[in-house]
C-alpha positions as CSV (number, residue, x, y, z in Angstrom):
1,M,0.0,0.0,0.0
2,E,1.3,3.4,-0.9
3,I,1.4,5.7,2.1
4,Q,0.8,9.4,1.6
5,I,2.5,11.8,4.1
6,Y,0.0,14.5,5.1
7,N,1.1,18.0,4.0
8,P,-1.3,20.7,5.2
9,Q,-0.2,22.9,2.2
10,N,-1.1,20.2,-0.3
11,T,-4.9,20.1,0.2
12,Q,-7.8,21.0,-2.0
13,I,-8.9,24.0,0.0
14,N,-5.4,25.4,-0.1
15,A,-5.2,24.9,-3.9
16,A,-8.6,26.7,-4.2
17,I,-7.3,29.6,-2.0
18,K,-4.1,29.9,-4.0
19,A,-5.9,30.0,-7.3
20,S,-8.5,32.5,-6.0
21,N,-5.8,34.8,-4.7
22,E,-4.3,34.8,-8.2
23,L,-7.6,35.6,-9.7
24,I,-8.2,38.6,-7.4
25,K,-4.7,39.9,-7.8
26,N,-5.0,40.1,-11.5
27,L,-8.7,40.9,-12.0
28,H,-9.4,43.3,-9.1
29,R,-8.6,47.1,-9.4
30,D,-8.3,48.4,-5.9
31,G,-10.7,51.2,-5.2
32,L,-12.7,50.5,-8.3
33,D,-14.0,46.9,-8.7
34,R,-15.9,45.3,-5.8
35,G,-15.4,41.7,-4.7
36,C,-17.3,39.4,-2.3
37,I,-16.1,36.1,-0.7
38,A,-18.6,33.5,0.3
39,T,-18.3,29.8,1.3
40,F,-20.7,26.9,1.6
41,N,-20.9,23.5,3.3
42,D,-24.1,22.9,5.2
43,S,-25.0,26.5,4.7
44,M,-23.8,29.6,2.7
45,V,-21.9,32.3,4.6
46,V,-20.7,35.6,3.2
47,R,-17.2,36.0,4.6
48,Q,-16.6,39.4,3.1
49,N,-19.4,41.5,1.6
50,F,-18.8,43.5,-1.5
51,T,-15.8,45.8,-1.0
52,K,-13.3,47.8,-3.1
53,D,-10.5,47.0,-0.7
54,E,-8.3,44.3,-2.1
55,A,-6.5,43.6,1.1
56,S,-9.8,42.7,2.8
57,L,-10.6,40.2,0.2
58,Y,-7.3,38.4,0.7
59,R,-7.7,38.3,4.5
60,S,-11.2,36.8,4.1
61,L,-10.1,34.4,1.5
62,N,-7.0,33.1,3.3
63,G,-9.1,32.5,6.4
64,I,-11.6,30.1,4.8
65,R,-9.4,27.1,5.5
66,N,-10.6,27.3,9.1
67,Y,-14.2,26.5,8.2
68,V,-13.7,23.2,6.2
69,D,-16.3,20.8,7.5
70,G,-19.8,19.3,6.7
71,G,-21.7,18.6,3.6
72,T,-22.3,20.2,0.2
73,R,-25.2,22.6,0.0
74,L,-24.4,23.7,-3.6
75,Y,-27.7,24.6,-5.3
76,D,-29.3,26.6,-2.4
77,S,-26.0,28.4,-1.8
78,M,-25.7,29.5,-5.4
79,V,-29.2,31.0,-5.2
80,D,-28.3,32.6,-1.8
81,V,-25.3,34.4,-3.4
82,V,-27.4,35.5,-6.3
83,R,-29.7,37.1,-3.8
84,T,-26.7,38.8,-2.1
85,F,-26.0,40.4,-5.5
86,H,-29.6,41.7,-5.6
87,R,-29.3,43.1,-2.0
88,N,-25.8,44.6,-2.1
89,G,-24.6,44.6,-5.7
90,D,-24.3,47.7,-7.9
91,R,-26.9,47.2,-10.6
92,T,-25.0,49.6,-13.0
93,R,-22.2,47.1,-13.3
94,P,-21.7,43.7,-14.8
95,W,-22.1,41.0,-12.2
96,I,-19.7,38.0,-12.2
97,L,-20.1,34.9,-9.9
98,V,-17.4,32.2,-9.8
99,V,-18.3,28.9,-8.0
100,V,-15.9,26.1,-7.0
101,T,-17.0,22.7,-5.8
102,D,-15.5,19.2,-5.4
103,G,-18.7,17.2,-5.0
104,D,-22.3,16.5,-5.8
105,D,-25.0,18.4,-3.8
106,N,-26.3,16.6,-0.7
107,R,-27.8,19.3,1.4
108,S,-30.0,21.6,-0.7
109,S,-33.8,21.8,-0.5
110,R,-34.0,22.7,-4.2
111,S,-33.5,20.3,-7.1
112,F,-30.8,21.2,-9.6
113,K,-33.6,22.1,-12.1
114,K,-35.2,24.5,-9.7
115,C,-31.8,26.0,-9.0
116,A,-31.2,26.5,-12.7
117,E,-34.6,28.2,-13.2
118,E,-33.9,30.7,-10.3
119,I,-30.4,31.5,-11.5
120,S,-31.7,32.2,-15.0
121,R,-34.6,34.3,-13.7
122,L,-32.6,36.3,-11.1
123,F,-29.1,36.5,-12.6
124,T,-28.1,35.2,-16.0
125,K,-31.1,36.5,-17.9
126,E,-29.3,39.9,-17.8
127,S,-26.8,40.0,-20.6
128,S,-24.2,41.7,-18.4
129,N,-24.3,39.0,-15.6
130,F,-22.3,35.9,-15.9
131,L,-21.9,32.7,-13.8
132,F,-19.0,30.3,-14.0
133,V,-19.2,27.0,-12.1
134,V,-16.0,24.9,-11.7
135,G,-16.5,21.2,-10.8
136,V,-13.3,19.6,-9.7
137,G,-12.7,15.9,-9.5
138,D,-14.6,12.6,-10.0
139,D,-17.2,13.2,-7.3
140,V,-18.9,16.0,-9.2
141,D,-21.9,14.8,-11.3
142,S,-20.8,16.5,-14.5
143,A,-23.7,15.2,-16.5
144,K,-26.2,16.9,-14.1
145,M,-24.1,20.1,-14.0
146,E,-24.1,20.2,-17.8
147,Q,-27.9,20.0,-17.8
148,M,-28.0,22.6,-15.1
149,S,-25.7,25.0,-17.0
150,T,-27.8,24.8,-20.2
151,A,-31.1,25.5,-18.3
152,G,-29.4,28.2,-16.2
153,N,-27.5,29.8,-19.0
154,F,-24.1,29.6,-17.3
155,I,-20.7,28.2,-18.1
156,Y,-19.7,24.9,-16.4
157,F,-16.1,23.7,-16.3
158,P,-15.5,20.0,-15.5
159,V,-11.9,19.8,-14.2
160,K,-9.9,16.7,-13.5
161,D,-8.0,18.0,-10.4
162,F,-7.1,21.1,-8.4
163,Y,-3.8,21.4,-10.2
164,L,-5.8,22.8,-13.1
165,L,-7.9,25.3,-11.1
166,E,-5.6,28.3,-11.7
167,L,-5.6,27.5,-15.4
168,V,-9.4,27.6,-15.4
169,F,-9.4,30.9,-13.5
170,L,-7.0,32.3,-16.1
171,T,-9.4,31.2,-18.8
172,I,-12.4,32.9,-17.0
173,A,-10.4,36.1,-16.4
174,H,-9.4,36.2,-20.1
175,K,-13.0,36.0,-21.1
176,I,-14.0,38.8,-18.7
177,T,-11.2,41.1,-19.7
178,T,-11.5,40.8,-23.5
179,S,-15.2,41.0,-24.0
180,L,-17.5,43.8,-22.7
181,S,-20.5,41.7,-23.7
182,L,-19.0,38.6,-22.1
183,S,-20.7,36.4,-24.7
184,L,-20.7,32.7,-23.8
185,G,-19.2,31.5,-27.1
186,N,-17.4,28.2,-27.1
187,L,-15.4,28.6,-23.9
188,S,-13.3,25.8,-22.6
189,V,-10.2,25.2,-20.5
190,G,-7.1,26.3,-22.5
191,N,-9.2,28.6,-24.8
192,Y,-7.1,31.7,-24.1
193,S,-3.9,33.3,-25.4
194,A,-3.0,35.4,-22.4
195,S,-0.9,35.3,-19.3
196,W,-1.8,36.7,-15.9
197,A,0.3,39.8,-16.7
198,E,-1.7,40.4,-19.9
199,I,-5.0,40.0,-17.9
200,Q,-3.8,42.6,-15.4
201,R,-2.8,45.0,-18.2
202,H,-6.2,44.6,-19.9
203,R,-8.0,45.3,-16.6
204,N,-5.9,48.4,-15.9
205,L,-6.9,49.8,-19.3
206,S,-10.6,48.9,-18.9
207,Q,-13.2,51.6,-18.1
208,V,-15.7,49.0,-17.0
209,A,-16.0,48.4,-13.2
210,I,-17.4,45.0,-12.1
211,D,-19.0,43.5,-9.0
212,Y,-17.8,39.9,-8.6
213,A,-18.2,37.1,-6.0
214,L,-16.3,33.9,-5.3
215,L,-18.4,31.1,-3.8
216,I,-16.0,28.3,-2.6
217,D,-16.9,24.9,-1.3
218,V,-15.7,24.3,2.3
219,S,-17.3,20.9,2.8
220,G,-15.2,18.3,4.7
221,S,-13.8,16.7,1.6
222,M,-11.9,20.0,0.7
223,N,-9.3,19.0,3.3
224,S,-8.4,16.0,1.2
225,I,-4.8,15.8,0.1
226,I,-4.2,16.4,-3.6
227,S,-2.4,13.6,-5.3
228,P,0.2,14.7,-7.9
229,P,-1.1,14.2,-11.5
230,P,0.1,10.9,-12.8
231,P,2.7,10.6,-15.6
232,Q,1.4,9.7,-19.1
233,C,2.2,7.4,-22.0
234,F,3.3,8.6,-25.4
235,A,-0.4,9.1,-26.3
236,G,-1.1,11.3,-23.3
237,H,-3.1,8.7,-21.3
238,D,-2.6,8.5,-17.5
239,L,-0.3,5.7,-16.3
240,K,-1.5,3.6,-13.4
241,K,-0.4,0.6,-11.3
242,K,-1.2,-2.8,-12.7
243,Q,-0.5,-6.4,-11.7
244,R,1.0,-8.2,-14.8
245,R,0.5,-12.0,-15.2
246,D,2.8,-12.0,-18.2
247,E,6.4,-10.8,-18.6
248,W,6.7,-7.1,-19.4
249,W,9.4,-4.6,-20.3
250,C,9.7,-0.8,-20.4
251,D,8.4,0.6,-23.7
252,V,10.8,3.5,-23.4
253,C,14.2,1.8,-22.7
254,G,13.4,-1.9,-23.4
255,K,14.5,-3.1,-19.9
256,D,12.7,-6.1,-18.5
257,G,10.3,-5.5,-15.6
258,L,11.8,-7.0,-12.4
259,T,8.5,-7.6,-10.6
260,S,5.0,-8.8,-11.6
261,S,3.7,-5.3,-10.9
262,S,4.0,-2.4,-13.4
263,Q,3.8,0.9,-11.5
264,Y,3.2,2.9,-14.8
265,H,0.9,1.1,-17.1
266,C,-1.5,2.4,-19.8
267,V,-4.4,0.0,-20.5
268,T,-5.4,1.8,-23.7
269,C,-2.0,1.5,-25.3
270,N,-0.7,-1.6,-23.4
271,F,2.2,0.6,-22.4
272,D,4.6,0.2,-19.5
273,A,7.4,2.4,-18.3
274,C,10.2,2.4,-15.7
275,S,10.0,5.0,-13.0
276,S,13.1,6.7,-14.4
277,H,11.1,7.9,-17.4
278,C,8.1,9.1,-15.4
279,K,7.5,12.6,-14.1
280,S,4.3,13.7,-12.5
281,G,1.9,15.3,-15.0
282,E,4.2,14.8,-18.0
283,E,4.3,12.4,-20.9
284,C,7.2,9.9,-21.0
285,K,9.9,11.1,-23.4
286,P,10.8,8.5,-26.1
287,E,14.4,7.6,-26.7
288,S,13.9,8.3,-30.4
289,R,11.3,8.9,-33.1
290,C,10.7,7.5,-36.5
291,R,11.1,9.6,-39.7
292,N,7.6,11.0,-39.3
293,R,8.4,12.0,-35.7
294,H,6.2,9.4,-34.0
295,P,7.7,8.1,-30.7
296,L,9.4,4.7,-30.9
297,R,8.4,1.9,-28.5
298,Y,10.4,-1.2,-27.7
299,A,8.7,-4.3,-29.2
300,Q,9.5,-8.0,-29.0
301,S,9.8,-10.1,-32.1
302,S,10.0,-13.9,-32.4
303,G,11.4,-13.7,-35.9
304,M,14.0,-11.8,-37.9
305,W,13.6,-8.1,-38.6
306,S,15.6,-5.4,-40.4
307,C,16.6,-1.9,-39.2
308,D,15.2,0.8,-41.4
309,E,18.3,2.9,-40.7
310,C,21.3,0.6,-41.3
311,G,19.5,-2.2,-43.2
312,K,21.0,-5.0,-41.0
313,Y,19.0,-8.0,-39.8
314,Y,18.4,-8.7,-36.1
315,Y,16.5,-11.0,-33.7
316,G,14.6,-10.0,-30.6
317,R,13.6,-6.6,-29.2
318,R,13.8,-3.4,-31.2
319,L,12.5,0.2,-31.3
320,R,9.4,0.3,-33.4
321,C,6.7,2.6,-34.8
322,Q,3.7,0.5,-35.6
323,R,2.0,3.3,-37.6
324,C,4.9,3.6,-40.0
325,D,6.1,0.0,-39.9
326,Y,9.5,1.4,-39.0
327,D,12.2,-0.3,-36.9
328,M,15.5,0.9,-35.4
329,C,18.3,-1.2,-33.9
330,P,20.2,-0.3,-30.7
331,T,23.3,0.4,-32.7
332,C,21.6,3.1,-34.7
333,L,20.1,4.5,-31.6
334,A,23.5,4.8,-30.0
335,K,24.9,6.6,-33.1
336,E,21.9,9.0,-33.0
337,D,22.7,9.8,-29.3
338,L,26.3,10.3,-30.1
339,A,25.4,12.7,-33.0
340,V,23.2,14.7,-30.6
341,L,26.0,14.9,-28.0
342,M,28.6,16.1,-30.6
343,T,26.2,18.7,-31.9
344,S,25.5,20.1,-28.4
345,L,29.3,20.2,-27.7
346,F,29.9,22.0,-31.0
347,I,27.2,24.6,-30.3
348,T,28.5,25.1,-26.8
349,R,32.0,25.9,-28.1
């Protein structure tokens, strides 16, 4: 059994706070825009009402880790914050609400359909008001949230893990800063061409002040430790532990597996890798590529095969591209590595 050491900094709530701080830092213009911080578990609580003071928002936001406990009252809390906008928001400004949750609702009195109806009626029917909901992890019912977003006319982001939350916030900020109409369009994670510095520059040039609120899940599960994103095979699929009944070898370097357990296996590609080739959240790097730049994998052959580089015939394991029917022998691979080394030395001199 793999034992995880508890790191209080490496929790979901801390990742949410860090990403939210970054959003405020680059979106908020002190003394002009107004922000609000709210949380929900068994109930919704406004931790900081609308204020132009950026420092107050940070203080409130950084304190929400102390309230993590209880269930997930998502639907009712979203409507509660919408009503907070109606009580305390500036109706001459665009209203922006960003919601973060890691689970399915289990405390609301409203159904998700009723929640969507009220959000549409009270908030998103106004063309200047926009709601973004970010559902993080496998415990969020994304199918239900997609239905809800369509009925409620808001944008829903399904996100794999909290490591991607800041990227989502950057995407949202880019949408806010580059469109006065804030048209929904086809918005998805990664649909941006800006950095945080560019977001900040756009906001500083904008004449449009906004009222915005962050509604952050503080249910008990938000204290869960975030596991590092797994490494990936050449095709970008996540690698997972697998018990192998047959012999296996590393598809990157060709070395035989020494145990019956492969720590880094891709079911889709029948791919295995040694730990030395695996970095968290990254694709394994191939030792070489075919002439069409596809990554080469080690393959076992019972018969004779020829190297497409030197033309010599060999038995046994070789580097292969199945798509191009291309094979490379270890000798040519070594020559390729030597050529790369000599080139790097020449450039350095």
